[in-house]
C-alpha positions in Angstrom: 102.6 185.1 107.7 102.4 181.3 107.3 105.0 179.5 105.3 104.1 178.4 101.8 102.6 174.9 101.8 104.6 172.0 100.3 102.8 169.5 98.1 103.9 165.9 97.3 103.0 165.0 93.7 103.0 161.3 92.7 102.7 160.6 89.0 103.4 158.0 86.4 106.4 158.7 84.0 107.6 156.2 81.4 107.0 153.0 83.4 108.0 154.5 86.7 106.2 156.2 89.5 107.8 159.6 90.4 107.4 161.4 93.7 108.3 165.1 93.8 107.9 168.0 96.2 106.8 171.5 95.0 105.5 174.7 96.5 103.1 175.7 93.7 100.5 173.6 92.0 97.6 174.8 90.0 95.3 174.0 87.1 97.0 174.9 83.8 95.5 177.0 81.0 96.4 174.0 78.8 93.3 171.8 79.1 94.1 168.5 80.9 97.3 169.5 82.6 98.4 170.5 86.0 101.2 173.1 86.5 103.9 172.4 89.0 106.4 175.1 90.0 109.1 175.8 92.7 110.4 172.2 93.0 111.7 171.4 96.5 114.8 169.1 96.9 116.6 168.2 100.0 120.1 169.5 100.6 122.4 168.0 98.0 125.5 168.1 100.3 124.5 165.0 102.2 127.1 162.2 102.4 124.6 159.5 101.4 123.0 160.1 97.9 120.0 158.2 96.7 120.5 157.4 93.0 116.8 157.9 92.2 116.6 161.3 94.1 119.8 162.3 92.3 118.2 161.4 88.9 115.2 163.5 89.6 117.3 166.4 90.8 119.2 166.3 87.6 116.1 165.9 85.5 114.4 169.0 87.0 117.6 171.1 87.2 116.8 174.4 85.6 113.1 173.7 85.2 111.0 176.5 86.4 107.6 175.0 85.5 106.4 171.5 84.5 103.1 170.6 83.0 101.8 167.1 84.1 98.9 165.5 82.3 95.9 164.8 84.6 95.7 161.2 83.6 99.4 160.6 84.8 98.7 162.0 88.3 98.3 159.3 91.1 97.8 161.7 94.0 98.7 165.2 95.3 99.1 165.7 99.1 99.8 168.8 101.1 102.6 167.9 103.6 104.4 169.7 106.4 107.9 169.3 105.0 109.6 167.8 101.9 111.0 164.3 101.8 113.3 162.6 99.4 112.1 162.6 95.8 111.7 159.0 94.5 111.6 157.3 91.1 110.6 153.6 91.4 109.6 151.0 88.7 105.9 150.6 88.3 105.2 147.1 89.0 102.1 145.2 87.7 99.7 146.5 85.2 98.5 150.0 85.7 95.7 151.2 83.4 94.6 154.7 83.1 90.9 155.3 83.8 89.4 156.1 80.3 88.0 159.8 80.2 86.5 161.7 77.4 88.9 164.2 76.1 86.3 166.8 75.6 82.9 167.3 77.2 80.0 165.8 75.1 78.4 168.1 72.7 74.6 168.9 73.0 73.9 166.5 70.2 75.5 163.6 72.0 73.4 164.1 75.2 
């Protein structure tokens, strides 16, 4: 049996761009959200610890499932192996593409 795929999820979070790795990603029953489960972090026993990776590890410690809004997602990639999670300041102006929150009604068509 093939190993479960690993996904790299890049999204905006409070003025930062976060990059996480997870084994399960799917469309949520909550409209407009993606569910992310089974977070994958590198071995914490390394001698060199990246502060942003440590921040993300502590943030998601004990979280079994996270719901990310679709408009915060930058990209999702299927990768061969996990890398270090990152949280970097978002530089420049990043504007979300405006989307209707609900499909137009028949009257609006």
